[in-house]
N, C-alpha and C positions, 0 to 999 in steps of 0.2 A: 781884332781884325787888322791886318796889315794892308795898306794900300800904297801903290806906286803909280805914277803916270809915265807911260812910254809913248812918245809921240802924242797922239790925241786920245789914246786908249787908257782907261783906268784899269789897272790890274789889282784885284783884291784877292787876298788869301783868307780862306775861312776853314774852320774845322767842322766837318759834318758829313752827311750822307748825300752823295751826288744825285741819287735818284729823287731827292726832294727839292733840289735846287731849281729855281725858276730862271731859266735862260732860254734864248732862242734855240741854241744848240747845246747838247750835252755830248762830250767826247767819251767814247767807250774804249777802254783798254782791251781790245779784242785779240782773239787768236787768228791765225792766218786763214783758217777755214770759215771764219765768221759763223761758227757753229754754236755760240753760247759756251759757257764754261763756268768757272768759279770766280771768286773775287768780284771786282767791279763788273766784269762781263756778265756773270751770273746774276748779280743784283739788278743790273739794267734790264736784262731779259725778263726776270721775274716781275719787276715793277712795271715794265712797259707792256708786257703781255706778248702773246704769240705772233702778232702781226709783224713785230720787228724781226723775229727769226725767219718768218716766211719771206720777207723782203731780202734778208741777208742771203738766203739760199739762191736767190736769183742774181746775186752780184758776182758769183764765181770766185769767192775768196778775196784776199787782200794781201799784197806783199808787205814785208816788214818795211816800215818807214813810210808807207802810203796810207791813204784814208779814203773811205767811201761812206756816203750818207744813206740813211733810211728815214722814214717817218719815226716819230717818237712813241707811238702807241699811247699808252695811258700815262706816260711821264708828263710833268708840267713843262714841257719843251715842245718845240715844233719838229726838231730833227735830232737824230742821234748820228754822230759822226764816228764811225768805227775805224780805229787806227791800230796798227800792229807795231808795238814797240819791240826792241830787241831783247833776246835772252842775254843777260849780261855775261860777258866773257872777259875776265881780268887779263887774259893774255892778248886780247884784242880790244883793249879799252878805247882806243881812238875810233875804231869801227863801231863799237857800241854807242859811243857819243854821237857819231855822225848819224846813225840810224835813229837814235832817240830824238835828236834835233829835227830830223826829217819828219818824224811822226807828228811833232807839234807844229812844224811849219806847214805840212800838207793839211793838217786839220784846220788851221787858220785859213789857208787858201780855199778849202772846200766851204767853210763857214761863210766866207766872203762871197763866194760864187752863189751860195744859196740865198744871200741877202740877210744873213744873221747879223744882228747888232751886238749880241752878247753870246759868249761861249764859256762853258764850264768844263774844266779839265780835272781828271783825277791825277794821281802820281803814276803816270804810265811806266810800266816795267818794274816798279818798285815792290811788287808783291812776289808772286811765285817766279817771276822772271829774274829776280835776284839783283836788280840794279841797286847799288848802294845809294841811300837817300841823299847824302851830301853831294855825291858826284852828280846824281840826276838833277838835283836842284840847281847846281851850277850850269848844267847844259840847258835847262828850261829857261832860266832867267836870261842867259845869253841869247838863246833862240828867240825869245820874245822881243828882246831889244833889237835884234836884227830884222825881225819879220814884221812886227806890228806897224812901224812907220809906213810900210808899203801897203797897208790895208786900213786906211783911216775910217772906213765905214764900220769897222769893229770898234764899238764904243766901250765895251767892258769885257774883260777876261776874268773869270773866277778860277782860282786854283783851289780846288776843294780837297782838303786833306782829311782822311778818314780818322786819324788819331793825332794826338798832340806830339808824338814822337816825329811824325812826318812834318807836321806844322812847324815844329822847332827847326828842323833841318832846312826847310825851304825859307823860313824867316832869316836864318843865319846867312843864307846865300843871297838874299834880296839886295839889290843895289841901294845905296844910300841916296837920299834926295838932296 
């Protein structure tokens, strides 16, 4: 397990299944319709149960780079924060990075507004949306460094990597202490 401190927040990186992580809020790598799907999104909806999808249907979708909360259903969390990361476009890499950073920033802002003290993130956009792991990891660590000091009530952020390949990429991009 890798741990870094940013401001007053401890950022831990673990390898595992985000649906089993105990945190106040779990971030879902959602699609813009908030309609459930594959990957992390499908896993969260399956593990959390139908109440999450019912709440999502009332939210009217979500723009890329934004985030919206629901309850967590049967997950060991209080809330799910649904965020939409970008589909990676190598010809528009700067825009992709801006939108990915926004997805993490907005998720932290929403978590803080909810009163969450801990937030668990998957590797947003790194599955079927095709974001290269090493590039995403750079954006994530930079965004956390810029955003967390403004949200001191967030005590812990967990970066939950589904496999060791993702873990290694995020570890390589982690700031040194």
